[in-house]
N, C-alpha and C positions, 0 to 999 in steps of 0.2 A: 504494500500500500504506500510505500515511500515515494512512488512516482506521481501521486496525486498532490497537487499544490493546495495548501489550505487557504490561500488568499488569491483573489483574482489578480492575474498578472504576476504572481509570485512575490509581490511586495507587501510587506506588513504595514497596515495602516498606523498612522501616528496620531497623537492627541491634537487638540485644537491649536497648540502653539508649535506643532511640528517637532516636538522634543523627543519624547520616548515612544517606543512602539506600543500600540494598544493591542491587547489580546481580546478579540471579540468574544471569547468564550470564558473570560475570567470571572464575570459576574454570574455565570450560569450555575456554578456549583461552589460549595464551600468545603474546605478541607476538614476532615474529622480530626479534632484535637484531642488526643488521648496520650497517655504516657507511652504507649506502644507505637505511636505514629513515627517515631524516629528509628524503629527497628528495621534492620535491613531486609529487603524483599528478595525472595528467591525466584528462579526461573518459573517454577510452578505457580507462584503468586501472580507473576506477570501474565502467564497463560490464562489463569482464571479471570483476570481482569479483562483480557482481550476477548474471552468468551462472552462476558457480560456485554462488552461493546458490540460484538458481532450480533448478539441477540437483539440489542437495542436498535442497531442499524437495520436489521432484517424486519423488525416490527415497525419501522418508520419513526422511531423516537429520535434518531440522529440523522442529520443530513450527511451527504458524502464528505463534505468538508469537515464537519465536526468529527465524523468517524475517523478520517485520515489524521486529523490533528491529535485526537486522543489515542489513536493506535500508536503513533510515533512516540507520544509522551509515555504510554504504558511500557513500551519496549526500552525506553531510556530511564524509567523510574528506578530509584535506588531504595526507597523506603515504603513501608506500609501506608504512611500518611499520603505520599504522592499518589499511590494507587487508589486509595480511598477517595481522594480528591477527584479522580477521573470518573468515578461511578456514583458519586454521592447523590446526583439528581436522577439516577436511573433505578428501576425496580431491582430489588435484591435478586441476584442470580447465584451462580455457583461459587462466586468469590467469597472467601471467608473474610469477614470484617476483622480489623485489628481488635485484640482483646480489650475490653472495657468500653468499646464504642457503643453508641446507642443502637438498639435493634429496631429496625423500621416496623411500625405497626401495620400488620396486614389485616384487612377486614376479614371477619370470620366467614364471609361468603366465599372467599377464595382459598381458605385454608382447608386442607384435607380433613376428613373426619378422624377423630382420635382412634388410634389403633391400640386397643388394650384388650387383654384377655381377662374375662371375669374369673375371679378366684372361686374355685368350687369347694364344696364341703367335703370333708374327709369321710369316706365310706365307713371306716371302722368307728368313727365318732357317732355316726348315725346308728350303726348297729348297737353300740354301747347304750345309747339312749333308749332304743326300742327294747333291748333286753332288760334294761333297768326298769322301764315301765311295766314290763311283763313279769317282773319278779313278784308283784303283789297278787295277780290272779293265779300264778303258778305256785304260790306259797313258797317262794324263795328258791325254786328249782333252777332259775336262770340267773341267780345272783353271781355265781362264780364266773360264768361266761361274760356277764356285764362288766365285771371288774377287769377281767383279762383284756377284753376288747377296748375298754376305756384307757388302760395303760398303753396298749399298742397304738391307739389313735393319737394320744398325746405325744408319743415318740415320733410318729410319722408327721404330725403337724409341726413339730419343732424343726424337722429336717426339710419339709417341702413348702412350708408357709401357707398351707391350705387353711380354710376356715373350719370351725367345728369344735374348738376347744371347749366352749361352754357346754355343748352336747356331751362331750366325753366326760367332763367333770360331773355333769348331772347323772350320767349313767354310772359313774364310779360311786357317787354318794348313795344312789338308790341301791346299788349292789352291796356296798358295805353295810348300809343300814339294815338291809334284809338279812345279811349274814350275821350281823351282831344281834338282831332281833331273834333269829332262830337259835343262835348259840345261847342267848339268855333263857329262851323257853326250854331248851334241852337241859341246861343247868338247873333251872327251877324245877323241872320235872324230876331230875335225878335227886335233888335235895328233898323233894316231897316224898319220893319213894324210899329214901334212906330213913327219913324221920318217921315214916309209918311202919 
């Protein structure tokens, strides 16, 4: 793109007094002022900036002259700040902004839907709760399985991050209460048989 001249006739316009050259693109964008603006840019950083410029040119956001000027400036840029200056007035593209710079606000209409996987309940926790609830109608027959599945479920939840810790704890409590209740009944029955 170096063969395209950024100004008609190849001459750079000057100010009203004919003193210093005027950059017609100077007011179009502002440099990003961050502590990392002075950090040296790599070839890949320049390539990403050029990609943003190409996309802007293809979408009609930049004229051929603007694109040529910014393309040359991107290839000669030495710092992140210089690169950020070239794309500050363009939509965010593949270029990584310098650390600490402001992130452009994108309307939620244009943002992709959030990609998250809902966390599922642990199956053993569900089993522990069901077995714990079933200890009462089965007269404590399922108390030991409720306690075992409750402990297994809490172990799995700690490792996998699944939900269901409350269900596992409820199953454990019901299982232990049933076991303690039946143990007290047996002891009471033994004590009554010994005393009589």
